[in-house]
N, CA, C and O atoms as a GROMACS GRO file, in nm:
protein
  384
    1UNK      N    1  -5.594  -4.385  -0.401
    1UNK     CA    2  -5.483  -4.458  -0.416
    1UNK      C    3  -5.363  -4.394  -0.479
    1UNK      O    4  -5.375  -4.337  -0.588
    2UNK      N    5  -5.230  -4.403  -0.406
    2UNK     CA    6  -5.161  -4.268  -0.471
    2UNK      C    7  -5.019  -4.354  -0.575
    2UNK      O    8  -4.968  -4.460  -0.539
    3UNK      N    9  -4.991  -4.301  -0.666
    3UNK     CA   10  -4.902  -4.335  -0.752
    3UNK      C   11  -4.807  -4.260  -0.753
    3UNK      O   12  -4.795  -4.156  -0.689
    4UNK      N   13  -4.703  -4.328  -0.855
    4UNK     CA   14  -4.589  -4.229  -0.832
    4UNK      C   15  -4.510  -4.234  -0.944
    4UNK      O   16  -4.456  -4.343  -0.961
    5UNK      N   17  -4.487  -4.143  -1.030
    5UNK     CA   18  -4.379  -4.148  -1.106
    5UNK      C   19  -4.281  -4.291  -1.135
    5UNK      O   20  -4.260  -4.337  -1.023
    6UNK      N   21  -4.238  -4.345  -1.199
    6UNK     CA   22  -4.122  -4.404  -1.201
    6UNK      C   23  -3.979  -4.381  -1.209
    6UNK      O   24  -3.954  -4.334  -1.320
    7UNK      N   25  -3.877  -4.395  -1.140
    7UNK     CA   26  -3.752  -4.340  -1.155
    7UNK      C   27  -3.703  -4.253  -1.280
    7UNK      O   28  -3.658  -4.142  -1.255
    8UNK      N   29  -3.709  -4.315  -1.472
    8UNK     CA   30  -3.685  -4.242  -1.570
    8UNK      C   31  -3.735  -4.107  -1.593
    8UNK      O   32  -3.683  -4.019  -1.661
    9UNK      N   33  -3.903  -4.100  -1.490
    9UNK     CA   34  -3.943  -4.018  -1.578
    9UNK      C   35  -3.956  -3.892  -1.454
    9UNK      O   36  -4.036  -3.802  -1.482
   10UNK      N   37  -3.878  -3.881  -1.313
   10UNK     CA   38  -3.819  -3.746  -1.288
   10UNK      C   39  -3.798  -3.595  -1.327
   10UNK      O   40  -3.712  -3.595  -1.415
   11UNK      N   41  -3.829  -3.497  -1.308
   11UNK     CA   42  -3.815  -3.390  -1.369
   11UNK      C   43  -3.695  -3.329  -1.408
   11UNK      O   44  -3.663  -3.256  -1.314
   12UNK      N   45  -3.612  -3.321  -1.498
   12UNK     CA   46  -3.485  -3.263  -1.528
   12UNK      C   47  -3.494  -3.134  -1.562
   12UNK      O   48  -3.579  -3.102  -1.646
   13UNK      N   49  -3.418  -3.043  -1.510
   13UNK     CA   50  -3.391  -2.929  -1.663
   13UNK      C   51  -3.364  -2.953  -1.781
   13UNK      O   52  -3.282  -3.043  -1.795
   14UNK      N   53  -3.402  -2.904  -1.874
   14UNK     CA   54  -3.380  -2.932  -1.967
   14UNK      C   55  -3.189  -2.845  -2.040
   14UNK      O   56  -3.132  -2.756  -1.978
   15UNK      N   57  -3.161  -2.878  -2.112
   15UNK     CA   58  -3.005  -2.857  -2.130
   15UNK      C   59  -3.017  -2.763  -2.268
   15UNK      O   60  -2.916  -2.718  -2.322
   16UNK      N   61  -3.141  -2.740  -2.317
   16UNK     CA   62  -3.154  -2.739  -2.463
   16UNK      C   63  -3.107  -2.528  -2.428
   16UNK      O   64  -3.051  -2.458  -2.512
   17UNK      N   65  -3.146  -2.484  -2.304
   17UNK     CA   66  -3.163  -2.315  -2.312
   17UNK      C   67  -3.048  -2.286  -2.179
   17UNK      O   68  -3.043  -2.180  -2.117
   18UNK      N   69  -2.980  -2.380  -2.160
   18UNK     CA   70  -2.851  -2.395  -2.041
   18UNK      C   71  -2.730  -2.312  -2.140
   18UNK      O   72  -2.682  -2.372  -2.236
   19UNK      N   73  -2.694  -2.191  -2.110
   19UNK     CA   74  -2.556  -2.160  -2.128
   19UNK      C   75  -2.482  -2.186  -2.018
   19UNK      O   76  -2.504  -2.157  -1.900
   20UNK      N   77  -2.361  -2.261  -2.088
   20UNK     CA   78  -2.218  -2.294  -1.992
   20UNK      C   79  -2.114  -2.165  -2.002
   20UNK      O   80  -2.072  -2.129  -2.112
   21UNK      N   81  -2.077  -2.098  -1.879
   21UNK     CA   82  -1.972  -1.978  -1.879
   21UNK      C   83  -1.887  -1.977  -1.949
   21UNK      O   84  -1.833  -2.087  -1.940
   22UNK      N   85  -1.831  -1.910  -2.027
   22UNK     CA   86  -1.750  -1.889  -2.105
   22UNK      C   87  -1.630  -1.875  -2.046
   22UNK      O   88  -1.610  -1.791  -1.959
   23UNK      N   89  -1.529  -1.967  -2.093
   23UNK     CA   90  -1.389  -1.990  -2.067
   23UNK      C   91  -1.316  -1.836  -2.037
   23UNK      O   92  -1.305  -1.769  -2.139
   24UNK      N   93  -1.288  -1.801  -1.970
   24UNK     CA   94  -1.151  -1.702  -1.989
   24UNK      C   95  -1.067  -1.688  -2.095
   24UNK      O   96  -1.043  -1.802  -2.135
   25UNK      N   97  -1.013  -1.615  -2.155
   25UNK     CA   98  -0.950  -1.591  -2.290
   25UNK      C   99  -0.800  -1.555  -2.157
   25UNK      O  100  -0.792  -1.489  -2.053
   26UNK      N  101  -0.693  -1.649  -2.245
   26UNK     CA  102  -0.555  -1.658  -2.148
   26UNK      C  103  -0.457  -1.575  -2.286
   26UNK      O  104  -0.490  -1.606  -2.400
   27UNK      N  105  -0.402  -1.526  -2.277
   27UNK     CA  106  -0.298  -1.465  -2.386
   27UNK      C  107  -0.159  -1.543  -2.318
   27UNK      O  108  -0.112  -1.530  -2.205
   28UNK      N  109  -0.111  -1.629  -2.434
   28UNK     CA  110   0.031  -1.631  -2.428
   28UNK      C  111   0.105  -1.558  -2.501
   28UNK      O  112   0.095  -1.513  -2.615
   29UNK      N  113   0.256  -1.547  -2.341
   29UNK     CA  114   0.344  -1.426  -2.416
   29UNK      C  115   0.434  -1.495  -2.459
   29UNK      O  116   0.482  -1.594  -2.405
   30UNK      N  117   0.479  -1.425  -2.608
   30UNK     CA  118   0.633  -1.520  -2.633
   30UNK      C  119   0.758  -1.431  -2.574
   30UNK      O  120   0.759  -1.323  -2.516
   31UNK      N  121   0.851  -1.509  -2.609
   31UNK     CA  122   0.966  -1.446  -2.514
   31UNK      C  123   1.024  -1.319  -2.537
   31UNK      O  124   1.107  -1.264  -2.464
   32UNK      N  125   0.958  -1.256  -2.688
   32UNK     CA  126   0.969  -1.124  -2.758
   32UNK      C  127   0.895  -1.041  -2.659
   32UNK      O  128   0.939  -0.930  -2.632
   33UNK      N  129   0.821  -1.072  -2.621
   33UNK     CA  130   0.708  -0.964  -2.527
   33UNK      C  131   0.764  -0.921  -2.416
   33UNK      O  132   0.758  -0.808  -2.366
   34UNK      N  133   0.846  -1.065  -2.360
   34UNK     CA  134   0.888  -1.055  -2.203
   34UNK      C  135   0.966  -0.935  -2.153
   34UNK      O  136   0.960  -0.887  -2.040
   35UNK      N  137   1.066  -0.883  -2.285
   35UNK     CA  138   1.132  -0.793  -2.233
   35UNK      C  139   1.019  -0.632  -2.211
   35UNK      O  140   1.009  -0.547  -2.123
   36UNK      N  141   0.978  -0.648  -2.294
   36UNK     CA  142   0.893  -0.492  -2.309
   36UNK      C  143   0.804  -0.488  -2.154
   36UNK      O  144   0.798  -0.399  -2.069
   37UNK      N  145   0.732  -0.642  -2.162
   37UNK     CA  146   0.638  -0.638  -2.021
   37UNK      C  147   0.780  -0.592  -1.874
   37UNK      O  148   0.746  -0.526  -1.776
   38UNK      N  149   0.876  -0.625  -1.886
   38UNK     CA  150   0.946  -0.602  -1.789
   38UNK      C  151   0.973  -0.463  -1.750
   38UNK      O  152   0.984  -0.419  -1.635
   39UNK      N  153   0.990  -0.360  -1.932
   39UNK     CA  154   1.045  -0.265  -1.933
   39UNK      C  155   0.844  -0.134  -1.861
   39UNK      O  156   0.830  -0.026  -1.803
   40UNK      N  157   0.777  -0.208  -1.901
   40UNK     CA  158   0.671  -0.135  -1.832
   40UNK      C  159   0.704  -0.151  -1.710
   40UNK      O  160   0.776  -0.059  -1.671
   41UNK      N  161   0.678  -0.244  -1.619
   41UNK     CA  162   0.725  -0.313  -1.497
   41UNK      C  163   0.817  -0.230  -1.454
   41UNK      O  164   0.780  -0.173  -1.351
   42UNK      N  165   0.929  -0.197  -1.494
   42UNK     CA  166   1.013  -0.088  -1.441
   42UNK      C  167   0.983   0.079  -1.463
   42UNK      O  168   1.025   0.169  -1.390
   43UNK      N  169   0.916   0.091  -1.558
   43UNK     CA  170   0.880   0.253  -1.565
   43UNK      C  171   0.806   0.239  -1.488
   43UNK      O  172   0.806   0.346  -1.427
   44UNK      N  173   0.714   0.153  -1.430
   44UNK     CA  174   0.572   0.210  -1.334
   44UNK      C  175   0.668   0.228  -1.190
   44UNK      O  176   0.679   0.329  -1.120
   45UNK      N  177   0.723   0.115  -1.174
   45UNK     CA  178   0.805   0.136  -1.001
   45UNK      C  179   0.898   0.256  -1.026
   45UNK      O  180   0.894   0.318  -0.920
   46UNK      N  181   0.978   0.322  -1.111
   46UNK     CA  182   0.999   0.424  -1.089
   46UNK      C  183   0.916   0.534  -1.128
   46UNK      O  184   0.982   0.607  -1.203
   47UNK      N  185   0.822   0.569  -1.114
   47UNK     CA  186   0.731   0.641  -1.147
   47UNK      C  187   0.660   0.641  -0.990
   47UNK      O  188   0.630   0.742  -0.928
   48UNK      N  189   0.642   0.504  -0.945
   48UNK     CA  190   0.585   0.507  -0.792
   48UNK      C  191   0.714   0.529  -0.702
   48UNK      O  192   0.691   0.557  -0.584
   49UNK      N  193   0.819   0.522  -0.734
   49UNK     CA  194   0.908   0.582  -0.639
   49UNK      C  195   0.910   0.732  -0.635
   49UNK      O  196   0.903   0.792  -0.528
   50UNK      N  197   0.917   0.785  -0.736
   50UNK     CA  198   0.891   0.958  -0.738
   50UNK      C  199   0.794   0.993  -0.699
   50UNK      O  200   0.786   1.110  -0.662
   51UNK      N  201   0.666   0.894  -0.690
   51UNK     CA  202   0.537   0.982  -0.651
   51UNK      C  203   0.558   0.969  -0.493
   51UNK      O  204   0.507   1.055  -0.421
   52UNK      N  205   0.627   0.869  -0.439
   52UNK     CA  206   0.624   0.831  -0.271
   52UNK      C  207   0.736   0.926  -0.233
   52UNK      O  208   0.755   0.940  -0.113
   53UNK      N  209   0.827   1.007  -0.333
   53UNK     CA  210   0.931   1.077  -0.257
   53UNK      C  211   0.829   1.225  -0.269
   53UNK      O  212   0.812   1.294  -0.168
   54UNK      N  213   0.779   1.255  -0.372
   54UNK     CA  214   0.710   1.358  -0.368
   54UNK      C  215   0.622   1.370  -0.234
   54UNK      O  216   0.653   1.451  -0.147
   55UNK      N  217   0.508   1.285  -0.222
   55UNK     CA  218   0.437   1.296  -0.081
   55UNK      C  219   0.528   1.254   0.031
   55UNK      O  220   0.468   1.251   0.138
   56UNK      N  221   0.678   1.216   0.041
   56UNK     CA  222   0.705   1.191   0.194
   56UNK      C  223   0.780   1.354   0.175
   56UNK      O  224   0.759   1.409   0.283
   57UNK      N  225   0.864   1.462   0.077
   57UNK     CA  226   0.861   1.547   0.091
   57UNK      C  227   0.746   1.616   0.096
   57UNK      O  228   0.721   1.631   0.215
   58UNK      N  229   0.663   1.668   0.029
   58UNK     CA  230   0.514   1.739   0.088
   58UNK      C  231   0.468   1.751   0.234
   58UNK      O  232   0.433   1.859   0.280
   59UNK      N  233   0.471   1.616   0.318
   59UNK     CA  234   0.426   1.552   0.476
   59UNK      C  235   0.563   1.649   0.503
   59UNK      O  236   0.539   1.741   0.582
   60UNK      N  237   0.679   1.645   0.459
   60UNK     CA  238   0.805   1.681   0.560
   60UNK      C  239   0.786   1.850   0.570
   60UNK      O  240   0.806   1.910   0.675
   61UNK      N  241   0.749   1.912   0.454
   61UNK     CA  242   0.704   2.055   0.456
   61UNK      C  243   0.592   2.066   0.532
   61UNK      O  244   0.601   2.152   0.619
   62UNK      N  245   0.481   2.003   0.527
   62UNK     CA  246   0.373   2.022   0.612
   62UNK      C  247   0.415   2.040   0.752
   62UNK      O  248   0.386   2.147   0.806
   63UNK      N  249   0.479   1.952   0.817
   63UNK     CA  250   0.520   1.953   0.948
   63UNK      C  251   0.605   2.057   0.981
   63UNK      O  252   0.597   2.122   1.085
   64UNK      N  253   0.708   2.078   0.872
   64UNK     CA  254   0.785   2.242   0.927
   64UNK      C  255   0.704   2.316   0.920
   64UNK      O  256   0.743   2.416   0.980
   65UNK      N  257   0.555   2.339   0.860
   65UNK     CA  258   0.491   2.444   0.835
   65UNK      C  259   0.440   2.502   0.984
   65UNK      O  260   0.446   2.604   1.054
   66UNK      N  261   0.378   2.345   0.985
   66UNK     CA  262   0.310   2.367   1.137
   66UNK      C  263   0.425   2.376   1.262
   66UNK      O  264   0.386   2.393   1.378
   67UNK      N  265   0.561   2.363   1.234
   67UNK     CA  266   0.660   2.385   1.407
   67UNK      C  267   0.648   2.516   1.360
   67UNK      O  268   0.561   2.560   1.436
   68UNK      N  269   0.685   2.622   1.272
   68UNK     CA  270   0.669   2.779   1.255
   68UNK      C  271   0.581   2.784   1.270
   68UNK      O  272   0.587   2.797   1.392
   69UNK      N  273   0.447   2.787   1.241
   69UNK     CA  274   0.333   2.809   1.246
   69UNK      C  275   0.308   2.855   1.420
   69UNK      O  276   0.291   2.967   1.468
   70UNK      N  277   0.314   2.743   1.477
   70UNK     CA  278   0.340   2.764   1.678
   70UNK      C  279   0.445   2.758   1.722
   70UNK      O  280   0.454   2.726   1.841
   71UNK      N  281   0.548   2.782   1.656
   71UNK     CA  282   0.691   2.875   1.736
   71UNK      C  283   0.750   2.734   1.800
   71UNK      O  284   0.763   2.767   1.918
   72UNK      N  285   0.782   2.633   1.792
   72UNK     CA  286   0.884   2.559   1.831
   72UNK      C  287   0.928   2.427   1.690
   72UNK      O  288   0.906   2.307   1.674
   73UNK      N  289   0.974   2.499   1.639
   73UNK     CA  290   1.052   2.448   1.516
   73UNK      C  291   1.229   2.446   1.570
   73UNK      O  292   1.316   2.528   1.541
   74UNK      N  293   1.241   2.321   1.658
   74UNK     CA  294   1.372   2.296   1.695
   74UNK      C  295   1.465   2.203   1.604
   74UNK      O  296   1.411   2.135   1.517
   75UNK      N  297   1.594   2.200   1.620
   75UNK     CA  298   1.594   2.109   1.549
   75UNK      C  299   1.612   1.954   1.637
   75UNK      O  300   1.616   1.968   1.759
   76UNK      N  301   1.618   1.868   1.605
   76UNK     CA  302   1.604   1.692   1.682
   76UNK      C  303   1.700   1.716   1.740
   76UNK      O  304   1.674   1.652   1.842
   77UNK      N  305   1.820   1.769   1.762
   77UNK     CA  306   1.932   1.759   1.902
   77UNK      C  307   1.917   1.865   1.979
   77UNK      O  308   2.014   1.904   2.043
   78UNK      N  309   1.798   1.928   1.988
   78UNK     CA  310   1.788   2.035   2.071
   78UNK      C  311   1.728   1.992   2.205
   78UNK      O  312   1.775   2.035   2.310
   79UNK      N  313   1.646   1.924   2.204
   79UNK     CA  314   1.595   1.849   2.383
   79UNK      C  315   1.759   1.766   2.446
   79UNK      O  316   1.797   1.775   2.563
   80UNK      N  317   1.815   1.707   2.360
   80UNK     CA  318   1.915   1.661   2.418
   80UNK      C  319   2.048   1.743   2.490
   80UNK      O  320   2.136   1.719   2.574
   81UNK      N  321   2.006   1.847   2.407
   81UNK     CA  322   2.145   1.974   2.391
   81UNK      C  323   2.082   2.022   2.545
   81UNK      O  324   2.167   2.024   2.634
   82UNK      N  325   1.919   2.068   2.594
   82UNK     CA  326   1.873   2.128   2.708
   82UNK      C  327   1.947   2.013   2.815
   82UNK      O  328   2.025   2.042   2.906
   83UNK      N  329   1.902   1.880   2.779
   83UNK     CA  330   1.900   1.805   2.930
   83UNK      C  331   2.054   1.752   2.982
   83UNK      O  332   2.096   1.700   3.085
   84UNK      N  333   2.112   1.794   2.855
   84UNK     CA  334   2.296   1.765   2.895
   84UNK      C  335   2.319   1.903   2.931
   84UNK      O  336   2.397   1.896   3.026
   85UNK      N  337   2.296   2.016   2.909
   85UNK     CA  338   2.346   2.118   2.999
   85UNK      C  339   2.233   2.125   3.146
   85UNK      O  340   2.261   2.202   3.238
   86UNK      N  341   2.152   2.067   3.151
   86UNK     CA  342   2.070   2.037   3.263
   86UNK      C  343   2.112   1.970   3.392
   86UNK      O  344   2.089   1.993   3.511
   87UNK      N  345   2.203   1.854   3.308
   87UNK     CA  346   2.254   1.724   3.403
   87UNK      C  347   2.416   1.809   3.450
   87UNK      O  348   2.465   1.799   3.563
   88UNK      N  349   2.471   1.881   3.347
   88UNK     CA  350   2.582   1.971   3.407
   88UNK      C  351   2.612   2.040   3.496
   88UNK      O  352   2.706   2.045   3.576
   89UNK      N  353   2.463   2.130   3.463
   89UNK     CA  354   2.456   2.264   3.560
   89UNK      C  355   2.448   2.206   3.690
   89UNK      O  356   2.512   2.262   3.778
   90UNK      N  357   2.356   2.064   3.733
   90UNK     CA  358   2.305   1.971   3.838
   90UNK      C  359   2.446   1.924   3.927
   90UNK      O  360   2.474   1.949   4.044
   91UNK      N  361   2.528   1.838   3.814
   91UNK     CA  362   2.660   1.837   3.858
   91UNK      C  363   2.733   1.925   3.909
   91UNK      O  364   2.782   1.890   4.016
   92UNK      N  365   2.762   2.036   3.871
   92UNK     CA  366   2.797   2.152   3.924
   92UNK      C  367   2.782   2.216   4.099
   92UNK      O  368   2.870   2.252   4.177
   93UNK      N  369   2.608   2.207   4.117
   93UNK     CA  370   2.535   2.263   4.192
   93UNK      C  371   2.584   2.138   4.302
   93UNK      O  372   2.660   2.184   4.387
   94UNK      N  373   2.555   1.987   4.319
   94UNK     CA  374   2.616   1.895   4.393
   94UNK      C  375   2.741   1.893   4.416
   94UNK      O  376   2.783   1.859   4.526
   95UNK      N  377   2.842   1.938   4.294
   95UNK     CA  378   2.969   1.973   4.356
   95UNK      C  379   3.020   2.041   4.443
   95UNK      O  380   3.111   2.019   4.524
   96UNK      N  381   2.930   2.159   4.413
   96UNK     CA  382   2.981   2.286   4.480
   96UNK      C  383   2.909   2.330   4.589
   96UNK      O  384   2.943   2.432   4.648
   0.00000   0.00000   0.00000
């Protein structure tokens, strides 16, 4: 004969050893702290901008060095001048 436990006797975990996760602490900022936190953010942005400029300059100098290393350090307008001179010379050849 099979017997079953009554509903009230079902196995439940004991809450004696159950540890609830601790709530994270939230720090409220007062109006006085607002100015200093803004100053910190502005200072950090200033440092970040300066670092970005340094990296841009470093990359620009590296590109320039590579150009000189391979012998093709021409100005950005060089190809336009050559193209324009070639078109003018072709025009004179057609006219003559």
